[in-house]
N, C-alpha and C positions, 0 to 999 in steps of 0.2 A: 301194473304197466300201464293200463289206461290211463290212470290218473298222472302218471308221469308225461302223458303227450297232451294233457290239458293245458292250455294255456290262458291267463287273461288278456282280452283284447287290447286292455289300457295298457300293457305292457310295451317295451321298446321294440316291437317285429310287426311286420306287417301281415302276419298269419296267425293262427290259432290252431290247435290240434282236435279234432272232432271227438268226441267221447264215444265210448262203446256203445253206447244207447243209440246214437244217431248213426251209426255205419249202417246200412243195409243188410241184408242176410249175408253177402259176401263180401262188402266194402262197395267201393265206387271206382269209376274209371275218372282218370284225369281229362279233364275237359278241352286239354289242349289240342286242336283236331289231329296233330301229325302224330301226338304220343298216345292218348287213350290207354296208358296203363293202369291195370287193375291194382289197387291199394287196398288193404284190408283197414288201414287208418289213414286215410286223407287227409289233407289240409284244407281248410276254407279261408279263402280270402275275406279278410274283413271289409274291404272296398267294395267287391263287386259280388260277394258271396258265394263265387264259384269254388269246385273242389278241384284240387290238383296233388299231382304226386311230389315227392319230395322234391326233385329236380325243379319242379316248376310252381314251387308254393310262393314266391316273391313276386310282387308288382311288376318288375322290370321282366322276371323271366318269362311270364305269361301273358305280358303287354296288356294290363289291367285296363280295363276300359273307363273304371271309375279311381284312376290312381291318385292317392293322397285323401281319400275321403275318411279313411280310419284316421289320420292323423290331424285332420280338421275336428272331427268329432271330439277326439282326446284333448285338444285344444280347448275347445268348447268348455268342455268338463272341468277344466283345470284353472277356468279363470274365475276370480273370487268376485264379488258383484262391484268392489271398488273398481277393480281394472276393468269390467265392464262398461261402467259408467265415466270412464276416461274418455276426454275429448281433448284434441290438442287446440292449445291457445291461439287465438288468431294472431297473423303477423302484425307486429307493432306498426300503426300509422298515425297521422295527425287528428284522427276523431277518436281513437280508443288509447293513445298514449299522450300524458299531460307535460313530460319533461322535454323540452327543447332547448337547443344552444342558445344561450343569451344574448349572442351577437344578433343585431337585428337584420344584417344581410345573409344569416346563416340559416337555413330550415331542418336541419339535421337533428334528427331525434337521438336523445342522449340516454344512457343507462338502459341499455337494450341489451339482449344477447351477444350484438354484434358490436356494438358501438358503446365506449365507457363514457363517462361525463368525468371532466375535473374541476374542482371546485376552485375557484381563485379565493383566497383568504383577503386579499386587499379590497376586491369589490364587493365580496361576499355573493358573486353569482357563479353558476356551472357553464362550461362550455364544452365544445367537442374537441377532439384533438388539434383539429386546425387551428382554432382559436383559443387555444390554453395558455399561449403565453400574453405576457400583459401588454406587448406592444401590438399585438395581433387584435385585442379588441379595444384599443385606448383605454386602459385602464386607468391611466392618470387623469382622463377627463370624466370619469364616471362617479357618483356620488355612492359611498357604498351602501347596499340595502340595510334598513335598520340603524343605520347611522345616526347619531344626533348631532344637531347642525353646531359648528363650533365659530368661536367669535373671530380668531385669529387663524391664518395658515401659518406653517412652519417658514415660509419664507418672510411673512411679515414680522412673527416672533425672532427670527435671526436677526433681520433689520433692525428691530428695537434693540435689541441688546448689543448691536453693533454700534449703532448711535449713541447708547449710555456708556459703553467702554471708551469710546472717542471723547465724551465729555469728560470721564473720570480720569483718562489719560492726561488729558489739557490741563484739569483742575489740579491734578497731582503736581505737573511739572511748574504749573504757576505758583503754587503754595510751598513749594519748595524752597526755604530760605537760603540765601546766598551767604557763604561762610565769610567771616571776615578775615583779613589777610591775617590776623594773628592767631586765628582758629585753624589755620590751614593744615598745620601739621597733626592737630587733634580730628579733623575730619580724615587726613589720609589715614591715620592710625585706625579711624572706626572702619573706614571701607576696607581695609587690609584685614581686620578681624570678623568683619561680615563676610568677607570672601572665603576665611578661612573656614567659618563654621559652615558655610554652603558647601565647601569641597567635601567636608566630614561626612554630611547628610545625604547627599548627592547619589543616584544610583546611574548605572549606564553600563556599556560593555568596556570591561575592564581591560579588553584588549587594545582599546584606542591609546596610543602614546597621551603622556600626561601634557605634554607641550602644544597639544593640539585638541586639547579639551575646552568645549565651551559651555560653562554652568549658567542654566536658566532656571526660572520659576515658570512651572506650568500649569496653569488652569484650566478646568473644563466649565464652560458656562451653563446653566440651565436649560439652555436649548439644544445641548448636544444630544439629547435622550438618554437617559439610562448612563450616566456617568458614576460606575461605583466607587472610583477614587477621585474626589472633586479637585483635587491639586497635588502639587508634589515637586520636589527638586530634582532635577536629572543633568546629567551631562551627555554631549555629543560632539562629534568630531567636526572639527571645522572645515572638512572637506565636504561634509554632507550638504544636500541640498533642502530646501523647505519642504519638497514634499517626500522626502524618505524620512524627514524627523516629523513630520506630522504623522507618518505611519507609525513609528516609535513610540509618540507620545500617546495616541490613541489606545495603542496597545497596552501601553504602561498605565494610564488611567481606566483602562477598560471600557473605553467609548464606542459606540458602534461606529466604524469606518466601511461607507459604503462608497466611496471615492470611485473604485474601479468596478463596482458592481452595478451603480446605477447611472442612468443618463439624466436624471433629473437635477436640476441646480438646488433645489430645495433639501436635497438628500446629502449633498456634498460638505466637507469640512472644510475649512479655510483657517490661517493661522494669522491671528491679529497681534500684530506688535505692539504693546503699550506705550514703550519709549517714543516711537517715529508716528504712533498714531495711524497706522495704514495697515491693509492685509498685504501680506506677504505673496510674491509669486510663487508657485510652485519649482520654477526652474532657478530660483536664487540661491546662490551660494551662503552657507550660514554665516561665516566669516565676513562678507560684506554688509551684511543687514543686521547681526545681532553681536552684542558683546557679553561676556560674564557677568551676570546678577542682571541681565534683562528678564522681562516676564513677557509671555507669550501665554494667549488664550485661544482654545479652540472654539471654533464657531462656525454653525450649521446654516445653510440657506442664504447666504449673503454673496457668495461668490459671482452668482449672475449679474447681481445688480453694481457690484463694484468694478470687477476687472475683467469680466466677459465680454468681448466686442468681436463680432467675426470681421475679417480682414476686408470681407467685399463691401462694409459700410464705412469704409475708411474716408471716403468722400464726404461724409457727414460730419466729420471732425471739424472743429473751427481751425485748427493748426494745419489741415489740408486743403485749404482753399488754393486755387490756382490762382498765380500771377497772370498779368497780360501777357507776359512773354510765354508763359506755359500753355495759356488759352490758345496761341497762335500756333504752337506746334501741335497740339491736339487738334486743330482745325485741318492743318496739312494732313495729319494721318487720316482722317476720316473723310477729308476730299480725295484721297488716292483710293478708296474703294475700301478701307479696313474698317471694320466695325468696331467701335469704340467699348471697352471692355475694364473692369476693376484692374485687371492686370497692367494692363497700359496705364491706367493711372497711377497705380503703385510704382512704376519704373519712372514715369514722369515727375511724381514728388521727390522719389530718391535720389535721382540723377538726371536733371535734366538736360546737361550736356551730352549724356550716352544718348540720351532718346533722340536727341537731334541730330547725332551722329549716324543712328540707325536710319533715321527719317532720309538721310543724304544719300545711305548705301543701298536702300530699298528703291530709291527714286531711280537709280542707274537703268535697270532693265524695265523699269516701267515707262521711262519717258522714250528710250529706244524703240519699243514695241516692234523688234523684229518678227515676234511671236504673237498672234492675237491675244485679246483678253482671256478668252476661253481657255485657247491652249495654255497659258500661262497660269491660270489657275489649275487645269489638269495636272501641269507639271508637279506644282506644288502640293497638290492631293496626293500626287503618287510619292512624294518624299516623305511627307508625312504619316502617310498610310503603311509604308513599308513595315517588314516584320523586324527591321533593325532600328526601327524610331518610335513606330506606334502613338504619335502624338495626338491626343484626342481633342484637344482645344482647335488644334490646326486642321485635323479632319474635317470636324463641324464647320468651320468658317470657310474653307476652301471648296466644301461641296456646296454651303450657299451661294458663293460667289460664283462658282461654275453655272451653277443653275441660271443665276440672274445674268450672267453673261450669254446665256443661250445656249448652253449644253442640254442634251436630254438626259433622261434618266438611265437609258441604255449606254451613252457616251461616259456617264459616270461610273456605271458598273463595270464597262468593260475595262476602263482605267484600273480599277481596283483589281479585276482579274489578271489584268497584265503583271500589275503590281507583286500579286502573289506568288508568281514564279519564283521569287529571289530564293526562296527556300532549296532549289535544286542546287545552288552553289556549294552545299555542303558536300556534295559529289564531285563538283566542278574541282573543287581545292583537295579534297581527301582522296579520291582516286589517284591522280598523278602522283601523289606522294606516296601511297600505296605501291604503285609501280616502281618507285625508285625503290623503297626496301625490298621488294621481292627481287630487283634485279642486284642488290647486294648480296643476295642470299643465292643467287643462281637461277631465280625463278622468274617468269614472265607468263603474262596473258598468252592465249593463242593468237598469232597473228591474222590468221585467214578468218573470214565472217564466216559463222554457219548461214544456212539458208534462213533459219528465223531470224539471225541479226541482220542480214542483207536486207530481209522484207522490212524490218523495223526502220532500217537507214532510209531506204526509199520512200517510205509511208512518211518521215519526219521531213524530207525534202519537198514532198509534194504537198504538204500541210502548211509547213513553216517558210518554204521558198529558199532556204539557204542550207550549208553545212560547214562546220567547222570541226578541224580534228581534235579540238578538246572534248567532242562527242565520242570519240573512238574508244577512249578508254572505259567511259561511263557504259556504253553500248555492249563492250566485251565482258566488262565486270558483271553487269546485272541487265541482261536483255528484257527480262520481265518487267522491270521498273521502268527501263527507258521507253517501252511501249506505251506504259500505263502515264509516263511523263509526257510522251507525245500526245496522245489524246487529252490530258489535263490541260496542257499549255496551247493547244489548238483550238480552244472552245470560242476564245473571242476574235478566230480568223474565220469560222463558219458562215458561207454564205447563207443567206435567207433570214436566220434566227440572230445572228451576231452581225460581226464585221462593220459595225457603225463608224469605226475610225478609221481614217486612211493609214496606209503601210509607212508614211513619214510621220505621222503623230504618233504611231506606236513604237517606232524605232527611237523618237527622241523622247518619251516616257522611259524606255529602257536606259538609254543615256542617262537620264536625272537619277534612276535608283542605284545605278552601278556606280555613278560619280559622287553619290550623297556622303558625307563625312562619316556616317554611321554605318558604311560599307565598304566605299571603295574598293570595288573589284574590277581590277584594271584589266583582265583577258576579256571578260566580257563587255567592258566600255569600249576597249578598241573593235571589237567583233560588230558593236551596234552603231559607233561612228560610221565604220564603213558602209554598213547597211543604208543609216540614214542618207549618207552622201549620195548613193546610189538610187534612191528614192527621192532625190530631189532638194535634199535640206541643205541651206548654204552654211559657209562658217560662222556668220554672224549669229546665225538661228542655234546653231549648236552652242557657241560662246553663251548666248543668252540661257540657253538651258542650264549650264554650269552656274552662271550668276544667281538663277533663281534656287538652285541646290543649296548654294553657300549661305543661301539667308537662314537655313535652319541653326545656325550656331546663336542667333538671339532666344532660341529656346531656353538656354541655359539661364539667361537673366531672367525670364519671362516666369520660370518655376521658381528660382530663388528668391525674385523680388517679393514674391505671393508668401512665400514661408518667412521671408525676414519681416515684411510689415505685420503679419500675424503676431509674432514674437513681440516687436515693439510694442503693439496695443496690449497685449496681454500683459506685458510688464511696466505699461504706463511711460514708456520713454520715448523720445523722438529720434 
């Protein structure tokens, strides 16, 4: 029985039973002060070595003064020599860790427990996650580590191949003998036979109608990199453009096509037409530039040197020099305070008559000058910055001109803030329509204003200085939104921190954005015309605001002329 009460102190328990030999003559009393129970086989605490009864044998029950001591001794006895010798490795830093992001501007340590490294196969360097992409660490400008110097770049090889093909095509055309009149029938028969043989071997999409097929010889130059099939005969639809034909030809010849994956001109493929001796534009229709029996060659690395020219450098082209009359028109625009740009240059080159007509239209409000130059620029800025237009070139130009005309940064900022309230017209139009539909269904908003709604109305009148019946429906439909809008729209009116524009100027700006062609909000326009007149605006000043807003129509030509000129240059057309 005594043996059954004996426990190993290393077992999972905070106590061990005493052996019979250790028990005093009649046992021992529990050492808990309020217990003192006599126990013939008491328990000994392995932490404080005290003797306790069955109820107080655990450390928690007798509030052991050396709580946990037995567990610490046991843990030390179970440790192996290797685990005792283990020490935590120091935190990686620049002194004890050699691997760092290869980007010169980055000091991030890579290949640590917290930050992995990404190896770039192109430049043979390792980077952090932020600089892992090729354009983030300027990979194209780096020489790969361990790379051997090369004699020619891909672009130089492509251009050399292009020149050779041009010379070969010219020699081929010059060497073709002119068939005598007597042999014309034989030559025609030979061409028909060659065409028939070509149609038998050509590969392509069988769904293309026979009458729309164009049969061509396609070759891959040695510079196109790993062309598994060097050449072949294929047919394509006459409705395809050159770009789509290039994709299909590259796939058929198993040529690596990175046109849609790389921004580098050296990686891009182009189509060289042997018979015409030129590179074809991606947007050209096949039927307009290729005939059945022609030969095309896929070239890499020649696009930038041959067909690529940004539209903003058009003024450097010899065929784009301004005439004396065009120079006068340009000077007239510059003298009016408008900054010259490539966009105006494109319009002047493409249609001088339209350019001259616009100058006359623009001069009307500039010559009348019922509004100050500063106010004119703020009105134009509001029209271009409104959420219904967002014409970024105009925003930049009129911000610059307004500052030059004497506007402060606070006045420009308040103009933008006044313009931003245009979004509330979603409710101004939507809520009345909602009321009409509800009336058709026999429903309506409550006619009487609640105390909250009346307070919101009074607050709007106090901050904005007016009230319109158009606000009634919005106030009844959503008083919470109306309160928030009142605070939002009143920021430019706050005395002390804002309110840099006078009341008449603010109302004229509201007239401009409501009358703009991209908005045309008649209820708001009528309201702000009335407010502007009450604040001292004249009829001539309000009409001049409308004239300035009407000038945004020219933005159609500005955007379109840039696109047109870019396409003309890309395709080498005038």
